[in-house]
Structures are given as structure tokens and as C-alpha cells.
Wavefront OBJ file of the C-alpha trace (Angstrom):
o trace
v 47.175 -64.566 32.935
v 45.772 -62.519 30.058
v 42.130 -61.541 30.354
v 39.998 -61.436 27.235
v 38.009 -58.207 27.437
v 35.349 -57.944 24.772
v 32.534 -55.414 24.630
v 32.061 -51.732 25.231
v 33.044 -49.667 28.204
v 30.474 -47.711 30.160
v 31.832 -44.424 28.780
v 31.401 -45.607 25.187
v 27.806 -46.666 25.846
v 27.012 -43.309 27.487
v 28.406 -41.437 24.476
v 26.256 -43.494 22.078
v 23.146 -42.875 24.183
v 23.905 -39.136 24.296
v 24.307 -38.981 20.501
v 21.001 -40.805 19.977
v 19.270 -38.437 22.422
v 20.543 -35.387 20.507
v 19.369 -36.856 17.192
v 15.906 -37.570 18.598
v 15.687 -34.074 20.109
v 16.407 -32.562 16.681
v 14.115 -34.937 14.755
v 10.919 -34.448 16.800
v 10.318 -30.748 15.930
v 11.116 -31.402 12.269
v 8.684 -34.315 12.212
v 5.979 -32.216 13.920
v 6.378 -29.397 11.396
v 6.140 -31.800 8.463
v 3.070 -33.428 9.977
v 1.361 -30.032 10.289
v 2.251 -29.179 6.685
v 0.645 -32.421 5.562
v -2.499 -31.492 7.518
v -2.584 -28.153 5.684
v -2.231 -29.952 2.360
v -5.107 -32.215 3.395
v -7.244 -29.161 4.201
v -6.501 -27.625 0.801
v -7.309 -30.885 -0.995
v -10.554 -31.318 0.961
v -11.643 -27.745 0.216
v -10.863 -28.179 -3.489
v -12.856 -31.398 -3.504
v -15.817 -29.738 -1.753
v -15.618 -26.842 -4.209
v -15.779 -29.249 -7.142
v -18.721 -31.089 -5.616
v -20.675 -27.874 -4.941
v -20.100 -26.586 -8.467
v -21.065 -29.943 -9.979
v -24.275 -30.125 -7.933
v -25.194 -26.595 -8.968
v -24.415 -27.218 -12.649
v -26.607 -30.325 -12.640
v -29.591 -28.153 -11.713
v -28.768 -24.420 -12.099
v -31.734 -22.809 -10.387
v -32.082 -19.940 -7.956
v -33.147 -22.344 -5.215
v -30.313 -24.853 -5.730
v -27.537 -23.556 -3.482
v -25.523 -26.547 -2.351
v -23.391 -26.112 0.756
v -20.631 -28.410 1.988
v -18.722 -28.098 5.254
v -15.198 -29.461 5.554
v -13.668 -30.169 8.965
v -10.174 -28.737 9.353
v -7.294 -31.113 10.007
v -4.883 -28.440 11.246
v -3.845 -28.513 14.873
v -1.667 -25.386 15.070
v -2.549 -21.734 14.648
v -1.900 -20.117 11.264
v -0.205 -21.617 8.242
v 2.989 -23.560 8.770
v 3.794 -23.807 5.066
v 5.689 -20.861 3.641
v 4.381 -19.497 1.372
v 0.866 -20.491 2.425
v -0.836 -22.986 0.105
v -3.113 -21.485 -2.545
v -6.606 -22.461 -3.589
v -7.361 -21.778 -7.231
v -10.984 -21.814 -8.373
v -13.388 -20.144 -10.800
v -15.502 -17.217 -9.639
v -17.691 -15.090 -11.925
v -16.053 -16.709 -14.933
v -12.593 -15.666 -13.770
v -9.866 -17.624 -12.087
v -9.565 -16.710 -8.404
v -6.497 -17.536 -6.364
v -6.648 -17.224 -2.578
v -4.083 -18.259 -0.033
v -5.252 -20.594 2.702
v -4.054 -17.948 5.162
v -6.530 -15.394 3.764
v -9.381 -17.902 4.072
v -8.693 -19.055 7.620
v -7.726 -15.586 8.828
v -4.556 -14.516 10.563
v -3.759 -16.615 13.583
v -7.127 -18.344 13.821
v -7.901 -22.011 13.600
v -11.398 -22.734 12.307
v -12.982 -26.067 12.880
v -14.835 -25.986 9.549
v -14.571 -24.517 6.087
v -17.810 -23.892 4.213
v -18.122 -23.984 0.438
v -21.318 -22.437 -0.949
v -22.773 -20.939 -4.106
v -24.127 -17.383 -3.917
v -26.394 -16.114 -6.678
v -26.476 -12.409 -7.514
v -29.574 -10.536 -8.657
v -28.555 -10.891 -12.288
v -28.355 -14.689 -11.878
v -24.565 -14.858 -11.687
v -23.492 -17.782 -9.520
v -20.305 -17.362 -7.512
v -18.710 -20.095 -5.404
v -17.543 -18.894 -1.984
v -15.123 -20.485 0.457
v -15.337 -19.211 4.020
v -13.994 -20.299 7.374
v -15.895 -20.770 10.564
l 1 2 3 4 5 6 7 8 9 10 11 12 13 14 15 16 17 18 19 20 21 22 23 24 25 26 27 28 29 30 31 32 33 34 35 36 37 38 39 40 41 42 43 44 45 46 47 48 49 50 51 52 53 54 55 56 57 58 59 60 61 62 63 64 65 66 67 68 69 70 71 72 73 74 75 76 77 78 79 80 81 82 83 84 85 86 87 88 89 90 91 92 93 94 95 96 97 98 99 100 101 102 103 104 105 106 107 108 109 110 111 112 113 114 115 116 117 118 119 120 121 122 123 124 125 126 127 128 129 130 131 132 133 134
């Protein structure tokens, strides 16, 4: 009598499981790296937003005593910048365009919990926005 054998053998199922395990093992580090890059992009966007808010508040009332300060909590979870090249912040300082890399703001290998955006006013009345970490 002829037996009707339908389905997969145990060896075939083990091979499929092994292939899926290899794919997952490769995908997890890639996903983690992309997640960290998105956190860096979030930090840059939050700092730019805080910079704009500080400058706007100062320009509404440009006095020596009006020095708005905003702190931004970092989203990064890993040390240093994961994006290569590191993301840049572009802003105005002393009437000139300033471009700083996020790496130069957070410092090499450090992970601050906050970024601070402030306005400093020189003796001649020149207002300069500053972005610092820590």
C-alpha cells in the first residue's frame, strides 16, 4: 500500500529555523545602529529648536538682563556619535554662520544628559548664542 507523505521533514524544518536565526542575528545590530542614529538626529533637531526659541525670546526683548536659557535632554544611549560624519549644527553667532559638529559639542566619548542653549552678551553689547553640553 502506498503511503501519502505530505509535509516537511525534520531536517528541512531545522534548516529553515537556522536560516531565520542567522537573519535575525544580522538584523539586530543593524537595527540598533539605525535606532541610535535616529536618536542623534532627534538631539540635533531638539538643539536647533531650542536655539531658535532662545534667539526669538532674546530678539523680542533685546536687553542686557534678558538671557534666555533652554536645556535639552539628550536622547542618545551610546557613547560618541554613531553617524559618520557626525551631524552638524548650523547657527548664527556674532552675525556669522557657525557650523559645529555634534561630536565637538558633546565632547569625545562622553554622553551628556543635557544640552544647554544660552545667549551670552559681550561688553560691547554683542549677543552670541552658545550651545554647550553638560
